[in-house]
mmCIF file as Biopython writes it, N, C-alpha, C and O atoms, coordinates in Angstrom:
data_model
#
loop_
_atom_site.group_PDB
_atom_site.id
_atom_site.type_symbol
_atom_site.label_atom_id
_atom_site.label_alt_id
_atom_site.label_comp_id
_atom_site.label_asym_id
_atom_site.label_entity_id
_atom_site.label_seq_id
_atom_site.pdbx_PDB_ins_code
_atom_site.Cartn_x
_atom_site.Cartn_y
_atom_site.Cartn_z
_atom_site.occupancy
_atom_site.B_iso_or_equiv
_atom_site.auth_seq_id
_atom_site.auth_asym_id
_atom_site.pdbx_PDB_model_num
ATOM 1   N N  . UNK A ? 1  ? -17.728 -123.590 -7.580  1.0 0.0 1  A 1 
ATOM 2   C CA . UNK A ? 1  ? -16.961 -123.672 -6.345  1.0 0.0 1  A 1 
ATOM 3   C C  . UNK A ? 1  ? -17.512 -122.643 -5.364  1.0 0.0 1  A 1 
ATOM 4   O O  . UNK A ? 1  ? -17.877 -121.533 -5.750  1.0 0.0 1  A 1 
ATOM 5   N N  . UNK A ? 2  ? -17.567 -123.019 -4.115  1.0 0.0 2  A 1 
ATOM 6   C CA . UNK A ? 2  ? -18.015 -122.095 -3.077  1.0 0.0 2  A 1 
ATOM 7   C C  . UNK A ? 2  ? -16.819 -121.630 -2.263  1.0 0.0 2  A 1 
ATOM 8   O O  . UNK A ? 2  ? -15.836 -122.353 -2.101  1.0 0.0 2  A 1 
ATOM 9   N N  . UNK A ? 3  ? -16.920 -120.429 -1.762  1.0 0.0 3  A 1 
ATOM 10  C CA . UNK A ? 3  ? -15.862 -119.836 -0.957  1.0 0.0 3  A 1 
ATOM 11  C C  . UNK A ? 3  ? -16.449 -119.377 0.375   1.0 0.0 3  A 1 
ATOM 12  O O  . UNK A ? 3  ? -17.659 -119.189 0.503   1.0 0.0 3  A 1 
ATOM 13  N N  . UNK A ? 4  ? -15.583 -119.203 1.354   1.0 0.0 4  A 1 
ATOM 14  C CA . UNK A ? 4  ? -15.981 -118.744 2.681   1.0 0.0 4  A 1 
ATOM 15  C C  . UNK A ? 4  ? -15.300 -117.423 2.992   1.0 0.0 4  A 1 
ATOM 16  O O  . UNK A ? 4  ? -14.329 -117.038 2.341   1.0 0.0 4  A 1 
ATOM 17  N N  . UNK A ? 5  ? -15.832 -116.728 4.010   1.0 0.0 5  A 1 
ATOM 18  C CA . UNK A ? 5  ? -15.182 -115.493 4.450   1.0 0.0 5  A 1 
ATOM 19  C C  . UNK A ? 5  ? -13.733 -115.781 4.825   1.0 0.0 5  A 1 
ATOM 20  O O  . UNK A ? 5  ? -13.419 -116.849 5.349   1.0 0.0 5  A 1 
ATOM 21  N N  . UNK A ? 6  ? -12.867 -114.833 4.555   1.0 0.0 6  A 1 
ATOM 22  C CA . UNK A ? 6  ? -11.432 -114.884 4.825   1.0 0.0 6  A 1 
ATOM 23  C C  . UNK A ? 6  ? -10.647 -115.747 3.848   1.0 0.0 6  A 1 
ATOM 24  O O  . UNK A ? 6  ? -9.435  -115.891 4.004   1.0 0.0 6  A 1 
ATOM 25  N N  . UNK A ? 7  ? -11.312 -116.331 2.834   1.0 0.0 7  A 1 
ATOM 26  C CA . UNK A ? 7  ? -10.576 -117.051 1.790   1.0 0.0 7  A 1 
ATOM 27  C C  . UNK A ? 7  ? -9.844  -116.040 0.907   1.0 0.0 7  A 1 
ATOM 28  O O  . UNK A ? 7  ? -10.357 -114.953 0.643   1.0 0.0 7  A 1 
ATOM 29  N N  . UNK A ? 8  ? -8.660  -116.399 0.458   1.0 0.0 8  A 1 
ATOM 30  C CA . UNK A ? 8  ? -7.921  -115.589 -0.510  1.0 0.0 8  A 1 
ATOM 31  C C  . UNK A ? 8  ? -8.267  -116.078 -1.904  1.0 0.0 8  A 1 
ATOM 32  O O  . UNK A ? 8  ? -8.211  -117.274 -2.190  1.0 0.0 8  A 1 
ATOM 33  N N  . UNK A ? 9  ? -8.626  -115.134 -2.771  1.0 0.0 9  A 1 
ATOM 34  C CA . UNK A ? 9  ? -9.078  -115.482 -4.115  1.0 0.0 9  A 1 
ATOM 35  C C  . UNK A ? 9  ? -8.452  -114.554 -5.149  1.0 0.0 9  A 1 
ATOM 36  O O  . UNK A ? 9  ? -7.977  -113.465 -4.826  1.0 0.0 9  A 1 
ATOM 37  N N  . UNK A ? 10 ? -8.464  -115.013 -6.403  1.0 0.0 10 A 1 
ATOM 38  C CA . UNK A ? 10 ? -8.028  -114.190 -7.539  1.0 0.0 10 A 1 
ATOM 39  C C  . UNK A ? 10 ? -9.283  -113.824 -8.321  1.0 0.0 10 A 1 
ATOM 40  O O  . UNK A ? 10 ? -10.074 -114.692 -8.691  1.0 0.0 10 A 1 
ATOM 41  N N  . UNK A ? 11 ? -9.455  -112.520 -8.570  1.0 0.0 11 A 1 
ATOM 42  C CA . UNK A ? 11 ? -10.616 -112.034 -9.314  1.0 0.0 11 A 1 
ATOM 43  C C  . UNK A ? 11 ? -10.326 -112.041 -10.811 1.0 0.0 11 A 1 
ATOM 44  O O  . UNK A ? 11 ? -9.257  -111.615 -11.249 1.0 0.0 11 A 1 
ATOM 45  N N  . UNK A ? 12 ? -11.298 -112.536 -11.598 1.0 0.0 12 A 1 
ATOM 46  C CA . UNK A ? 12 ? -11.208 -112.517 -13.057 1.0 0.0 12 A 1 
ATOM 47  C C  . UNK A ? 12 ? -12.406 -111.744 -13.592 1.0 0.0 12 A 1 
ATOM 48  O O  . UNK A ? 12 ? -13.485 -112.304 -13.787 1.0 0.0 12 A 1 
ATOM 49  N N  . UNK A ? 13 ? -12.203 -110.449 -13.825 1.0 0.0 13 A 1 
ATOM 50  C CA . UNK A ? 13 ? -13.252 -109.572 -14.352 1.0 0.0 13 A 1 
ATOM 51  C C  . UNK A ? 13 ? -12.572 -108.478 -15.159 1.0 0.0 13 A 1 
ATOM 52  O O  . UNK A ? 13 ? -12.004 -107.544 -14.592 1.0 0.0 13 A 1 
ATOM 53  N N  . UNK A ? 14 ? -12.629 -108.592 -16.483 1.0 0.0 14 A 1 
ATOM 54  C CA . UNK A ? 14 ? -11.900 -107.661 -17.335 1.0 0.0 14 A 1 
ATOM 55  C C  . UNK A ? 14 ? -12.381 -106.222 -17.190 1.0 0.0 14 A 1 
ATOM 56  O O  . UNK A ? 14 ? -11.689 -105.297 -17.616 1.0 0.0 14 A 1 
ATOM 57  N N  . UNK A ? 15 ? -13.554 -106.019 -16.597 1.0 0.0 15 A 1 
ATOM 58  C CA . UNK A ? 15 ? -14.087 -104.676 -16.400 1.0 0.0 15 A 1 
ATOM 59  C C  . UNK A ? 15 ? -13.706 -104.085 -15.050 1.0 0.0 15 A 1 
ATOM 60  O O  . UNK A ? 15 ? -14.037 -102.934 -14.765 1.0 0.0 15 A 1 
ATOM 61  N N  . UNK A ? 16 ? -13.021 -104.849 -14.224 1.0 0.0 16 A 1 
ATOM 62  C CA . UNK A ? 16 ? -12.644 -104.399 -12.885 1.0 0.0 16 A 1 
ATOM 63  C C  . UNK A ? 16 ? -11.198 -103.915 -12.869 1.0 0.0 16 A 1 
ATOM 64  O O  . UNK A ? 16 ? -10.335 -104.463 -13.556 1.0 0.0 16 A 1 
ATOM 65  N N  . UNK A ? 17 ? -10.954 -102.889 -12.078 1.0 0.0 17 A 1 
ATOM 66  C CA . UNK A ? 17 ? -9.571  -102.434 -11.904 1.0 0.0 17 A 1 
ATOM 67  C C  . UNK A ? 17 ? -8.759  -103.439 -11.097 1.0 0.0 17 A 1 
ATOM 68  O O  . UNK A ? 17 ? -7.534  -103.326 -11.031 1.0 0.0 17 A 1 
ATOM 69  N N  . UNK A ? 18 ? -9.416  -104.418 -10.484 1.0 0.0 18 A 1 
ATOM 70  C CA . UNK A ? 18 ? -8.740  -105.425 -9.674  1.0 0.0 18 A 1 
ATOM 71  C C  . UNK A ? 18 ? -8.587  -106.763 -10.404 1.0 0.0 18 A 1 
ATOM 72  O O  . UNK A ? 18 ? -8.243  -107.767 -9.781  1.0 0.0 18 A 1 
ATOM 73  N N  . UNK A ? 19 ? -8.836  -106.786 -11.708 1.0 0.0 19 A 1 
ATOM 74  C CA . UNK A ? 19 ? -8.729  -108.011 -12.503 1.0 0.0 19 A 1 
ATOM 75  C C  . UNK A ? 19 ? -7.345  -108.635 -12.338 1.0 0.0 19 A 1 
ATOM 76  O O  . UNK A ? 19 ? -6.330  -107.970 -12.543 1.0 0.0 19 A 1 
ATOM 77  N N  . UNK A ? 20 ? -7.312  -109.919 -11.965 1.0 0.0 20 A 1 
ATOM 78  C CA . UNK A ? 20 ? -6.056  -110.640 -11.807 1.0 0.0 20 A 1 
ATOM 79  C C  . UNK A ? 20 ? -5.398  -110.460 -10.455 1.0 0.0 20 A 1 
ATOM 80  O O  . UNK A ? 20 ? -4.355  -111.060 -10.194 1.0 0.0 20 A 1 
ATOM 81  N N  . UNK A ? 21 ? -5.989  -109.643 -9.582  1.0 0.0 21 A 1 
ATOM 82  C CA . UNK A ? 21 ? -5.397  -109.396 -8.273  1.0 0.0 21 A 1 
ATOM 83  C C  . UNK A ? 21 ? -5.944  -110.359 -7.224  1.0 0.0 21 A 1 
ATOM 84  O O  . UNK A ? 21 ? -7.044  -110.896 -7.358  1.0 0.0 21 A 1 
ATOM 85  N N  . UNK A ? 22 ? -5.147  -110.562 -6.181  1.0 0.0 22 A 1 
ATOM 86  C CA . UNK A ? 22 ? -5.551  -111.406 -5.058  1.0 0.0 22 A 1 
ATOM 87  C C  . UNK A ? 22 ? -6.221  -110.537 -4.007  1.0 0.0 22 A 1 
ATOM 88  O O  . UNK A ? 22 ? -5.706  -109.487 -3.622  1.0 0.0 22 A 1 
ATOM 89  N N  . UNK A ? 23 ? -7.376  -110.993 -3.553  1.0 0.0 23 A 1 
ATOM 90  C CA . UNK A ? 23 ? -8.108  -110.295 -2.505  1.0 0.0 23 A 1 
ATOM 91  C C  . UNK A ? 23 ? -8.630  -111.282 -1.475  1.0 0.0 23 A 1 
ATOM 92  O O  . UNK A ? 23 ? -8.420  -112.490 -1.593  1.0 0.0 23 A 1 
ATOM 93  N N  . UNK A ? 24 ? -9.306  -110.762 -0.475  1.0 0.0 24 A 1 
ATOM 94  C CA . UNK A ? 24 ? -9.858  -111.588 0.600   1.0 0.0 24 A 1 
ATOM 95  C C  . UNK A ? 24 ? -11.371 -111.416 0.646   1.0 0.0 24 A 1 
ATOM 96  O O  . UNK A ? 24 ? -11.879 -110.296 0.597   1.0 0.0 24 A 1 
ATOM 97  N N  . UNK A ? 25 ? -12.078 -112.521 0.740   1.0 0.0 25 A 1 
ATOM 98  C CA . UNK A ? 25 ? -13.537 -112.464 0.843   1.0 0.0 25 A 1 
ATOM 99  C C  . UNK A ? 25 ? -13.902 -111.936 2.225   1.0 0.0 25 A 1 
ATOM 100 O O  . UNK A ? 25 ? -13.497 -112.493 3.246   1.0 0.0 25 A 1 
ATOM 101 N N  . UNK A ? 26 ? -14.677 -110.848 2.241   1.0 0.0 26 A 1 
ATOM 102 C CA . UNK A ? 26 ? -15.084 -110.250 3.512   1.0 0.0 26 A 1 
ATOM 103 C C  . UNK A ? 26 ? -16.554 -110.475 3.811   1.0 0.0 26 A 1 
ATOM 104 O O  . UNK A ? 26 ? -16.990 -110.303 4.949   1.0 0.0 26 A 1 
ATOM 105 N N  . UNK A ? 27 ? -17.333 -110.864 2.786   1.0 0.0 27 A 1 
ATOM 106 C CA . UNK A ? 27 ? -18.755 -111.108 3.016   1.0 0.0 27 A 1 
ATOM 107 C C  . UNK A ? 27 ? -19.280 -112.076 1.969   1.0 0.0 27 A 1 
ATOM 108 O O  . UNK A ? 27 ? -18.911 -112.007 0.797   1.0 0.0 27 A 1 
ATOM 109 N N  . UNK A ? 28 ? -20.156 -112.989 2.415   1.0 0.0 28 A 1 
ATOM 110 C CA . UNK A ? 28 ? -20.834 -113.918 1.526   1.0 0.0 28 A 1 
ATOM 111 C C  . UNK A ? 28 ? -22.335 -113.658 1.685   1.0 0.0 28 A 1 
ATOM 112 O O  . UNK A ? 28 ? -22.865 -113.699 2.795   1.0 0.0 28 A 1 
ATOM 113 N N  . UNK A ? 29 ? -23.011 -113.391 0.572   1.0 0.0 29 A 1 
ATOM 114 C CA . UNK A ? 29 ? -24.445 -113.095 0.598   1.0 0.0 29 A 1 
ATOM 115 C C  . UNK A ? 29 ? -25.164 -114.081 -0.303  1.0 0.0 29 A 1 
ATOM 116 O O  . UNK A ? 29 ? -24.763 -114.294 -1.446  1.0 0.0 29 A 1 
ATOM 117 N N  . UNK A ? 30 ? -26.244 -114.691 0.222   1.0 0.0 30 A 1 
ATOM 118 C CA . UNK A ? 30 ? -27.051 -115.585 -0.596  1.0 0.0 30 A 1 
ATOM 119 C C  . UNK A ? 30 ? -28.165 -114.777 -1.238  1.0 0.0 30 A 1 
ATOM 120 O O  . UNK A ? 30 ? -28.896 -114.058 -0.557  1.0 0.0 30 A 1 
ATOM 121 N N  . UNK A ? 31 ? -28.289 -114.901 -2.564  1.0 0.0 31 A 1 
ATOM 122 C CA . UNK A ? 31 ? -29.333 -114.179 -3.289  1.0 0.0 31 A 1 
ATOM 123 C C  . UNK A ? 31 ? -30.667 -114.898 -3.117  1.0 0.0 31 A 1 
ATOM 124 O O  . UNK A ? 31 ? -30.721 -116.018 -2.608  1.0 0.0 31 A 1 
ATOM 125 N N  . UNK A ? 32 ? -31.739 -114.244 -3.548  1.0 0.0 32 A 1 
ATOM 126 C CA . UNK A ? 32 ? -33.064 -114.864 -3.439  1.0 0.0 32 A 1 
ATOM 127 C C  . UNK A ? 32 ? -33.214 -116.075 -4.357  1.0 0.0 32 A 1 
ATOM 128 O O  . UNK A ? 32 ? -34.178 -116.831 -4.239  1.0 0.0 32 A 1 
ATOM 129 N N  . UNK A ? 33 ? -32.263 -116.257 -5.271  1.0 0.0 33 A 1 
ATOM 130 C CA . UNK A ? 33 ? -32.276 -117.412 -6.165  1.0 0.0 33 A 1 
ATOM 131 C C  . UNK A ? 33 ? -31.417 -118.560 -5.640  1.0 0.0 33 A 1 
ATOM 132 O O  . UNK A ? 33 ? -31.283 -119.587 -6.305  1.0 0.0 33 A 1 
ATOM 133 N N  . UNK A ? 34 ? -30.836 -118.394 -4.452  1.0 0.0 34 A 1 
ATOM 134 C CA . UNK A ? 34 ? -30.019 -119.441 -3.853  1.0 0.0 34 A 1 
ATOM 135 C C  . UNK A ? 34 ? -28.560 -119.398 -4.240  1.0 0.0 34 A 1 
ATOM 136 O O  . UNK A ? 34 ? -27.776 -120.231 -3.785  1.0 0.0 34 A 1 
ATOM 137 N N  . UNK A ? 35 ? -28.176 -118.436 -5.077  1.0 0.0 35 A 1 
ATOM 138 C CA . UNK A ? 35 ? -26.770 -118.288 -5.454  1.0 0.0 35 A 1 
ATOM 139 C C  . UNK A ? 35 ? -26.055 -117.467 -4.385  1.0 0.0 35 A 1 
ATOM 140 O O  . UNK A ? 35 ? -26.689 -116.755 -3.606  1.0 0.0 35 A 1 
ATOM 141 N N  . UNK A ? 36 ? -24.747 -117.573 -4.360  1.0 0.0 36 A 1 
ATOM 142 C CA . UNK A ? 36 ? -23.961 -116.760 -3.438  1.0 0.0 36 A 1 
ATOM 143 C C  . UNK A ? 36 ? -23.178 -115.720 -4.217  1.0 0.0 36 A 1 
ATOM 144 O O  . UNK A ? 36 ? -22.642 -116.008 -5.286  1.0 0.0 36 A 1 
ATOM 145 N N  . UNK A ? 37 ? -23.114 -114.508 -3.677  1.0 0.0 37 A 1 
ATOM 146 C CA . UNK A ? 37 ? -22.248 -113.477 -4.217  1.0 0.0 37 A 1 
ATOM 147 C C  . UNK A ? 37 ? -21.291 -113.055 -3.115  1.0 0.0 37 A 1 
ATOM 148 O O  . UNK A ? 37 ? -21.559 -113.253 -1.930  1.0 0.0 37 A 1 
ATOM 149 N N  . UNK A ? 38 ? -20.182 -112.478 -3.517  1.0 0.0 38 A 1 
ATOM 150 C CA . UNK A ? 38 ? -19.097 -112.218 -2.580  1.0 0.0 38 A 1 
ATOM 151 C C  . UNK A ? 38 ? -18.658 -110.757 -2.626  1.0 0.0 38 A 1 
ATOM 152 O O  . UNK A ? 38 ? -18.694 -110.111 -3.674  1.0 0.0 38 A 1 
ATOM 153 N N  . UNK A ? 39 ? -18.245 -110.257 -1.473  1.0 0.0 39 A 1 
ATOM 154 C CA . UNK A ? 39 ? -17.557 -108.974 -1.392  1.0 0.0 39 A 1 
ATOM 155 C C  . UNK A ? 39 ? -16.090 -109.294 -1.173  1.0 0.0 39 A 1 
ATOM 156 O O  . UNK A ? 39 ? -15.731 -110.016 -0.242  1.0 0.0 39 A 1 
ATOM 157 N N  . UNK A ? 40 ? -15.243 -108.748 -2.043  1.0 0.0 40 A 1 
ATOM 158 C CA . UNK A ? 40 ? -13.810 -109.025 -2.014  1.0 0.0 40 A 1 
ATOM 159 C C  . UNK A ? 40 ? -13.072 -107.737 -1.672  1.0 0.0 40 A 1 
ATOM 160 O O  . UNK A ? 40 ? -13.291 -106.710 -2.313  1.0 0.0 40 A 1 
ATOM 161 N N  . UNK A ? 41 ? -12.207 -107.782 -0.674  1.0 0.0 41 A 1 
ATOM 162 C CA . UNK A ? 41 ? -11.390 -106.619 -0.321  1.0 0.0 41 A 1 
ATOM 163 C C  . UNK A ? 41 ? -9.989  -106.779 -0.887  1.0 0.0 41 A 1 
ATOM 164 O O  . UNK A ? 41 ? -9.385  -107.849 -0.816  1.0 0.0 41 A 1 
ATOM 165 N N  . UNK A ? 42 ? -9.491  -105.686 -1.451  1.0 0.0 42 A 1 
ATOM 166 C CA . UNK A ? 42 ? -8.139  -105.607 -1.982  1.0 0.0 42 A 1 
ATOM 167 C C  . UNK A ? 42 ? -7.406  -104.507 -1.229  1.0 0.0 42 A 1 
ATOM 168 O O  . UNK A ? 42 ? -8.019  -103.769 -0.458  1.0 0.0 42 A 1 
ATOM 169 N N  . UNK A ? 43 ? -6.106  -104.394 -1.444  1.0 0.0 43 A 1 
ATOM 170 C CA . UNK A ? 43 ? -5.323  -103.355 -0.767  1.0 0.0 43 A 1 
ATOM 171 C C  . UNK A ? 43 ? -5.855  -101.953 -1.058  1.0 0.0 43 A 1 
ATOM 172 O O  . UNK A ? 43 ? -5.801  -101.078 -0.195  1.0 0.0 43 A 1 
ATOM 173 N N  . UNK A ? 44 ? -6.373  -101.735 -2.280  1.0 0.0 44 A 1 
ATOM 174 C CA . UNK A ? 44 ? -6.796  -100.398 -2.693  1.0 0.0 44 A 1 
ATOM 175 C C  . UNK A ? 44 ? -8.298  -100.241 -2.845  1.0 0.0 44 A 1 
ATOM 176 O O  . UNK A ? 44 ? -8.744  -99.277  -3.467  1.0 0.0 44 A 1 
ATOM 177 N N  . UNK A ? 45 ? -9.097  -101.153 -2.299  1.0 0.0 45 A 1 
ATOM 178 C CA . UNK A ? 45 ? -10.550 -101.025 -2.411  1.0 0.0 45 A 1 
ATOM 179 C C  . UNK A ? 45 ? -11.250 -102.357 -2.322  1.0 0.0 45 A 1 
ATOM 180 O O  . UNK A ? 45 ? -10.702 -103.326 -1.796  1.0 0.0 45 A 1 
ATOM 181 N N  . UNK A ? 46 ? -12.481 -102.406 -2.842  1.0 0.0 46 A 1 
ATOM 182 C CA . UNK A ? 46 ? -13.241 -103.649 -2.802  1.0 0.0 46 A 1 
ATOM 183 C C  . UNK A ? 46 ? -14.162 -103.752 -4.001  1.0 0.0 46 A 1 
ATOM 184 O O  . UNK A ? 46 ? -14.460 -102.762 -4.670  1.0 0.0 46 A 1 
ATOM 185 N N  . UNK A ? 47 ? -14.608 -104.979 -4.258  1.0 0.0 47 A 1 
ATOM 186 C CA . UNK A ? 47 ? -15.611 -105.262 -5.281  1.0 0.0 47 A 1 
ATOM 187 C C  . UNK A ? 47 ? -16.761 -105.977 -4.587  1.0 0.0 47 A 1 
ATOM 188 O O  . UNK A ? 47 ? -16.540 -106.837 -3.734  1.0 0.0 47 A 1 
ATOM 189 N N  . UNK A ? 48 ? -17.988 -105.621 -4.952  1.0 0.0 48 A 1 
ATOM 190 C CA . UNK A ? 48 ? -19.188 -106.169 -4.328  1.0 0.0 48 A 1 
ATOM 191 C C  . UNK A ? 48 ? -20.003 -106.912 -5.371  1.0 0.0 48 A 1 
ATOM 192 O O  . UNK A ? 48 ? -20.024 -106.523 -6.539  1.0 0.0 48 A 1 
ATOM 193 N N  . UNK A ? 49 ? -20.682 -107.989 -4.954  1.0 0.0 49 A 1 
ATOM 194 C CA . UNK A ? 49 ? -21.580 -108.710 -5.849  1.0 0.0 49 A 1 
ATOM 195 C C  . UNK A ? 49 ? -20.881 -109.588 -6.854  1.0 0.0 49 A 1 
ATOM 196 O O  . UNK A ? 49 ? -21.373 -109.771 -7.967  1.0 0.0 49 A 1 
ATOM 197 N N  . UNK A ? 50 ? -19.738 -110.138 -6.481  1.0 0.0 50 A 1 
ATOM 198 C CA . UNK A ? 50 ? -18.955 -110.985 -7.372  1.0 0.0 50 A 1 
ATOM 199 C C  . UNK A ? 50 ? -19.461 -112.423 -7.289  1.0 0.0 50 A 1 
ATOM 200 O O  . UNK A ? 50 ? -19.655 -112.956 -6.196  1.0 0.0 50 A 1 
ATOM 201 N N  . UNK A ? 51 ? -19.673 -113.046 -8.443  1.0 0.0 51 A 1 
ATOM 202 C CA . UNK A ? 51 ? -20.124 -114.439 -8.462  1.0 0.0 51 A 1 
ATOM 203 C C  . UNK A ? 51 ? -18.927 -115.387 -8.396  1.0 0.0 51 A 1 
ATOM 204 O O  . UNK A ? 51 ? -17.797 -115.010 -8.705  1.0 0.0 51 A 1 
ATOM 205 N N  . UNK A ? 52 ? -19.203 -116.626 -7.986  1.0 0.0 52 A 1 
ATOM 206 C CA . UNK A ? 52 ? -18.140 -117.618 -7.804  1.0 0.0 52 A 1 
ATOM 207 C C  . UNK A ? 52 ? -17.405 -117.925 -9.106  1.0 0.0 52 A 1 
ATOM 208 O O  . UNK A ? 52 ? -16.222 -118.262 -9.081  1.0 0.0 52 A 1 
ATOM 209 N N  . UNK A ? 53 ? -18.098 -117.811 -10.249 1.0 0.0 53 A 1 
ATOM 210 C CA . UNK A ? 53 ? -17.429 -118.135 -11.516 1.0 0.0 53 A 1 
ATOM 211 C C  . UNK A ? 53 ? -16.407 -117.081 -11.929 1.0 0.0 53 A 1 
ATOM 212 O O  . UNK A ? 53 ? -15.680 -117.280 -12.902 1.0 0.0 53 A 1 
ATOM 213 N N  . UNK A ? 54 ? -16.339 -115.966 -11.209 1.0 0.0 54 A 1 
ATOM 214 C CA . UNK A ? 54 ? -15.332 -114.933 -11.468 1.0 0.0 54 A 1 
ATOM 215 C C  . UNK A ? 54 ? -14.121 -115.078 -10.548 1.0 0.0 54 A 1 
ATOM 216 O O  . UNK A ? 54 ? -13.208 -114.253 -10.587 1.0 0.0 54 A 1 
ATOM 217 N N  . UNK A ? 55 ? -14.112 -116.125 -9.721  1.0 0.0 55 A 1 
ATOM 218 C CA . UNK A ? 55 ? -13.072 -116.280 -8.710  1.0 0.0 55 A 1 
ATOM 219 C C  . UNK A ? 55 ? -12.349 -117.611 -8.846  1.0 0.0 55 A 1 
ATOM 220 O O  . UNK A ? 55 ? -12.929 -118.623 -9.240  1.0 0.0 55 A 1 
ATOM 221 N N  . UNK A ? 56 ? -11.072 -117.580 -8.509  1.0 0.0 56 A 1 
ATOM 222 C CA . UNK A ? 56 ? -10.265 -118.794 -8.361  1.0 0.0 56 A 1 
ATOM 223 C C  . UNK A ? 56 ? -9.590  -118.715 -7.007  1.0 0.0 56 A 1 
ATOM 224 O O  . UNK A ? 56 ? -9.295  -117.623 -6.523  1.0 0.0 56 A 1 
ATOM 225 N N  . UNK A ? 57 ? -9.342  -119.862 -6.388  1.0 0.0 57 A 1 
ATOM 226 C CA . UNK A ? 57 ? -8.582  -119.815 -5.119  1.0 0.0 57 A 1 
ATOM 227 C C  . UNK A ? 57 ? -7.174  -119.291 -5.367  1.0 0.0 57 A 1 
ATOM 228 O O  . UNK A ? 57 ? -6.545  -119.616 -6.373  1.0 0.0 57 A 1 
ATOM 229 N N  . UNK A ? 58 ? -6.694  -118.484 -4.446  1.0 0.0 58 A 1 
ATOM 230 C CA . UNK A ? 58 ? -5.325  -117.967 -4.549  1.0 0.0 58 A 1 
ATOM 231 C C  . UNK A ? 58 ? -4.355  -119.013 -4.001  1.0 0.0 58 A 1 
ATOM 232 O O  . UNK A ? 58 ? -4.655  -119.709 -3.030  1.0 0.0 58 A 1 
ATOM 233 N N  . UNK A ? 59 ? -3.206  -119.110 -4.629  1.0 0.0 59 A 1 
ATOM 234 C CA . UNK A ? 59 ? -2.170  -120.014 -4.120  1.0 0.0 59 A 1 
ATOM 235 C C  . UNK A ? 59 ? -1.614  -119.443 -2.822  1.0 0.0 59 A 1 
ATOM 236 O O  . UNK A ? 59 ? -1.164  -118.298 -2.788  1.0 0.0 59 A 1 
ATOM 237 N N  . UNK A ? 60 ? -1.644  -120.223 -1.776  1.0 0.0 60 A 1 
ATOM 238 C CA . UNK A ? 60 ? -1.127  -119.782 -0.480  1.0 0.0 60 A 1 
ATOM 239 C C  . UNK A ? 60 ? 0.320   -120.211 -0.359  1.0 0.0 60 A 1 
ATOM 240 O O  . UNK A ? 60 ? 0.620   -121.270 0.192   1.0 0.0 60 A 1 
ATOM 241 N N  . UNK A ? 61 ? 1.209   -119.392 -0.872  1.0 0.0 61 A 1 
ATOM 242 C CA . UNK A ? 61 ? 2.636   -119.751 -0.806  1.0 0.0 61 A 1 
ATOM 243 C C  . UNK A ? 61 ? 3.379   -118.810 0.079   1.0 0.0 61 A 1 
ATOM 244 O O  . UNK A ? 61 ? 4.588   -118.954 0.256   1.0 0.0 61 A 1 
#
């Protein structure tokens, strides 16, 4: 799945302090291999270089 800037997503990374939290995509970067990585901002910080398989769309309720 691909995401765009300003999308709300849930991060799934057991090594991250933000695992399971909802954040907002602030940057999309295409790697030299054609993959996209994402910078996700949370209330208390950000994660950089996140792949799409670590993200799910957040429910907008």
